[in-house]
C-alpha positions as CSV (number, residue, x, y, z in Angstrom):
1,X,-3.6,-2.3,-5.2
2,X,-6.5,-1.0,-7.3
3,X,-7.4,-4.6,-8.2
4,X,-7.4,-5.6,-4.6
5,X,-9.7,-2.7,-3.7
6,X,-12.0,-3.6,-6.6
7,X,-12.1,-7.2,-5.6
8,X,-13.0,-6.3,-2.0
9,X,-15.8,-4.2,-3.3
10,X,-17.1,-7.0,-5.6
11,X,-17.1,-9.4,-2.6
12,X,-19.3,-7.2,-0.5
13,X,-23.0,-6.9,-1.2
14,X,-24.5,-3.7,-2.5
15,X,-25.4,-2.3,0.9
16,X,-21.8,-2.4,2.2
17,X,-20.0,-1.0,-0.8
18,X,-20.3,2.6,0.4
19,X,-19.0,1.8,3.8
20,X,-16.1,-0.3,2.4
21,X,-15.1,2.6,0.2
22,X,-15.2,5.0,3.1
23,X,-13.1,2.7,5.3
24,X,-10.5,2.1,2.5
25,X,-10.3,5.9,1.9
26,X,-9.8,6.5,5.6
27,X,-7.1,3.9,5.8
28,X,-5.3,5.4,2.8
29,X,-5.5,8.9,4.1
30,X,-4.2,7.8,7.6
31,X,-1.3,5.9,5.9
32,X,-0.4,8.8,3.7
33,X,-0.3,11.3,6.6
34,X,1.3,9.0,9.1
35,X,4.3,7.9,7.2
36,X,7.4,7.8,9.4
37,X,10.7,6.2,8.5
38,X,13.7,5.3,10.5
39,X,15.4,8.3,8.9
40,X,13.1,10.9,10.4
41,X,12.0,9.2,13.7
42,X,14.4,11.4,15.6
43,X,12.8,14.7,14.3
44,X,10.4,16.0,17.0
45,X,9.1,19.2,18.4
46,X,12.4,20.1,20.1
47,X,14.2,19.9,16.7
48,X,11.4,21.9,15.0
49,X,11.5,24.6,17.7
50,X,15.3,24.9,17.6
51,X,15.3,25.2,13.8
52,X,12.7,27.9,13.9
53,X,14.8,29.8,16.5
54,X,17.8,29.5,14.2
55,X,15.8,30.8,11.2
56,X,14.6,33.8,13.3
57,X,18.2,34.6,14.4
58,X,19.3,34.4,10.8
59,X,16.5,36.7,9.6
60,X,17.3,39.2,12.4
61,X,20.9,39.2,11.4
62,X,20.1,39.8,7.7
63,X,17.5,42.5,8.4
64,X,19.6,44.5,10.8
65,X,22.4,45.0,8.3
66,X,24.6,42.1,9.1
67,X,25.9,43.4,12.4
68,X,28.5,41.3,14.3
69,X,26.4,40.8,17.4
70,X,23.5,39.3,15.4
71,X,25.9,37.2,13.4
72,X,27.4,35.7,16.5
73,X,24.0,35.0,17.9
74,X,23.0,33.3,14.6
75,X,26.1,31.2,14.5
76,X,25.6,30.2,18.2
77,X,22.0,29.2,17.4
78,X,23.1,27.2,14.4
79,X,25.7,25.3,16.5
80,X,23.0,24.6,19.1
81,X,20.6,23.2,16.4
82,X,23.3,21.0,14.8
83,X,24.2,19.7,18.3
84,X,20.6,18.9,19.1
85,X,20.0,17.2,15.7
86,X,23.3,15.2,16.0
87,X,22.3,14.0,19.5
88,X,18.8,13.1,18.4
89,X,20.1,11.1,15.5
90,X,22.7,9.3,17.6
91,X,20.0,8.4,20.2
92,X,17.7,7.2,17.6
93,X,20.3,5.0,16.0
94,X,21.3,3.6,19.4
95,X,17.6,2.7,20.0
96,X,17.3,1.0,16.7
97,X,20.5,-1.0,17.2
98,X,19.3,-2.0,20.7
99,X,16.0,-3.2,19.1
100,X,17.9,-5.2,16.5
101,X,20.0,-6.8,19.3
102,X,16.8,-7.5,21.3
103,X,15.2,-9.2,18.3
104,X,18.3,-11.3,17.9
105,X,18.2,-12.4,21.5
106,X,14.5,-13.3,21.3
107,X,15.0,-15.2,18.0
108,X,12.9,-12.7,16.0
109,X,15.1,-13.2,13.1
110,X,12.7,-12.0,10.5
111,X,12.0,-8.7,12.2
112,X,15.7,-8.2,12.8
113,X,16.6,-8.7,9.1
114,X,13.7,-6.4,8.1
115,X,15.1,-3.6,10.2
116,X,18.7,-4.2,9.0
117,X,17.5,-4.2,5.3
118,X,15.6,-1.0,5.8
119,X,18.8,0.7,6.8
120,X,20.9,-1.0,4.3
121,X,18.6,-0.1,1.3
122,X,18.1,3.4,2.5
123,X,15.1,5.5,1.6
124,X,13.0,3.9,-1.1
125,X,10.6,6.4,-2.7
126,X,7.2,5.1,-3.5
127,X,5.3,6.8,-6.3
128,X,1.9,8.0,-5.1
129,X,1.0,9.9,-8.2
130,X,-2.0,9.5,-10.4
131,X,-3.1,11.1,-13.6
132,X,-6.3,13.2,-13.9
133,X,-8.6,13.2,-16.9
134,X,-6.4,15.6,-18.8
135,X,-3.4,13.3,-18.4
136,X,-1.6,15.6,-16.0
137,X,0.0,14.2,-12.8
138,X,-1.8,14.9,-9.5
139,X,0.6,15.0,-6.5
140,X,-1.5,16.9,-4.0
141,X,-3.5,14.7,-1.6
142,X,-6.7,16.7,-2.2
143,X,-6.4,16.4,-5.9
144,X,-5.9,12.7,-5.7
145,X,-8.9,12.3,-3.4
146,X,-11.0,14.2,-5.9
147,X,-9.9,12.0,-8.8
148,X,-10.7,8.9,-6.8
149,X,-14.1,10.4,-5.8
150,X,-14.9,11.0,-9.5
151,X,-13.7,7.6,-10.4
152,X,-15.8,5.7,-7.8
153,X,-18.9,7.9,-8.5
154,X,-18.6,6.9,-12.2
155,X,-17.9,3.3,-11.3
156,X,-20.7,2.8,-8.7
157,X,-23.5,5.1,-10.1
158,X,-24.3,3.1,-13.2
159,X,-27.0,0.7,-14.1
160,X,-24.7,-2.4,-14.0
161,X,-21.6,-1.6,-11.9
162,X,-20.2,-5.2,-12.2
163,X,-19.9,-4.8,-16.0
164,X,-18.1,-1.5,-15.6
165,X,-15.8,-2.9,-13.0
166,X,-14.8,-5.8,-15.3
167,X,-14.1,-3.3,-18.1
168,X,-11.9,-1.2,-15.7
169,X,-10.0,-4.3,-14.6
170,X,-9.4,-5.2,-18.3
171,X,-8.2,-1.6,-19.0
172,X,-5.8,-1.8,-16.0
173,X,-4.5,-5.1,-17.2
174,X,-3.8,-3.6,-20.6
175,X,-2.0,-0.6,-19.0
176,X,0.2,-2.9,-17.0
177,X,1.2,-4.8,-20.1
178,X,2.4,-1.7,-21.9
């Protein structure tokens, strides 16, 4: 991906490099924040609110010395939450199955199989971790943005940026080989 971004930058003239970097950064940030999978499409504000209510009931039960009334209230809330979540998951699964059937009817075979394969493979974690100058892993989005900012400042604020870009591409190629 880094090679693609660098290639895009090289293709643009010097005036548009800054805007290209800003656009790419914005796209990456939006993609990182807006990730939604089939597994969590059902989770919405209603689920969030119900879970918060259950947590409050549990905390109330634990703080008040584990009285029977609070315990019953907590168990009642917990059953409600599980019922809401179960229904949301069921509805979501039903919608996905309907979309698969709809794709099949309209001969959207590729889309149909992509959807089926997403379910079949399950959750596939993608590593979005980079290393800082010390060699430590940066997981936080702000840390990663800061590392990329430093990298592009170093890359673009030199006498001859094209030479530095070529060196970085060679360095990346060596890293991939090892």
